matplotlib code that plots the C-alpha trace (Angstrom):
import matplotlib.pyplot as plt

x = [-36.3, -33.7, -31.9, -28.1, -26.2, -24.2, -22.6, -18.9, -19.9, -21.8, -18.8, -16.5, -19.0, -19.1, -15.3, -15.0, -17.3, -15.9, -14.6, -12.0, -10.6, -7.4, -6.4, -6.1, -2.6, -1.4, -1.7, 0.4, -2.2, -1.0, -1.6, -4.6, -6.0, -9.2, -9.1, -12.5, -11.8, -12.5, -12.4, -8.8, -5.3, -5.8, -3.3, 0.0, 0.0, 3.0, 3.0, 3.3, 6.1, 8.1, 7.6, 8.9, 11.9, 12.7, 12.5, 14.7, 17.3, 17.3, 17.6, 20.5, 22.3, 21.6, 21.5, 20.5, 20.7, 17.4, 15.5, 17.0, 16.5, 14.2, 13.7, 12.8, 9.9, 10.4, 10.5, 7.3, 5.4, 3.2, 1.9, 1.4, -0.5, -2.6, -3.5, -5.0, -7.4]
y = [7.9, 10.0, 12.8, 12.6, 15.6, 16.8, 19.7, 20.1, 19.9, 16.7, 15.1, 16.1, 14.6, 11.3, 11.2, 11.9, 9.0, 6.5, 3.4, 2.9, 6.4, 5.3, 3.4, 6.6, 7.2, 3.9, 5.3, 7.8, 10.5, 13.6, 16.9, 18.8, 15.9, 13.9, 10.3, 9.1, 6.1, 2.9, 0.7, 0.8, -0.2, 2.3, 4.4, 3.0, 1.8, 2.6, -1.1, -2.2, 0.3, -0.9, -4.5, -3.8, -1.8, -4.7, -7.2, -5.1, -4.9, -8.7, -9.1, -6.5, -8.4, -11.9, -11.7, -15.0, -16.7, -14.8, -18.0, -19.8, -17.0, -17.9, -21.5, -20.4, -18.1, -15.9, -19.0, -20.3, -16.9, -17.8, -21.0, -19.3, -16.4, -18.8, -20.8, -17.7, -17.2]
z = [4.1, 5.7, 4.0, 3.4, 4.5, 1.4, 3.2, 4.1, 7.7, 7.1, 5.3, 8.2, 10.7, 8.9, 8.7, 12.4, 13.3, 10.7, 12.5, 9.8, 10.1, 11.8, 8.6, 6.7, 8.1, 6.6, 3.0, 1.0, 0.6, -1.1, 0.7, -0.4, -2.4, -1.9, -3.0, -4.2, -6.5, -4.7, -7.8, -8.9, -7.8, -5.0, -3.0, -2.1, 1.5, 3.7, 4.7, 1.0, 0.4, 3.4, 2.4, -1.1, 0.2, 2.6, -0.3, -2.5, 0.3, 0.7, -3.1, -3.2, -0.4, -1.4, -5.2, -6.8, -3.3, -2.5, -3.4, -0.4, 2.2, 5.1, 4.0, 0.4, 1.3, -1.8, -4.1, -2.5, -2.6, -5.6, -4.0, -0.6, -2.2, -4.3, -1.2, 0.3, -2.6]

ax = plt.figure().add_subplot(projection="3d")
ax.plot(x, y, z, "-o")
ax.set_aspect("equal")
plt.show()
């Protein structure tokens, strides 16, 4: 059985070789914080924030007519998401 390196240097080496490392920049990580909870809502992704801001702008512009935007995509979201599950 191999030993796991519990040192700061060991952690930095694992981070440097992590194939998923590039995804880190896609999340709102506070400076000087370490996020270690992988079983929760999680950190807000920048993609999610941009998507919500876009949706709010469409809602603001279209009002109740939002249901007809893009061939009714907002009206159909629950069914589209359910079909992905």
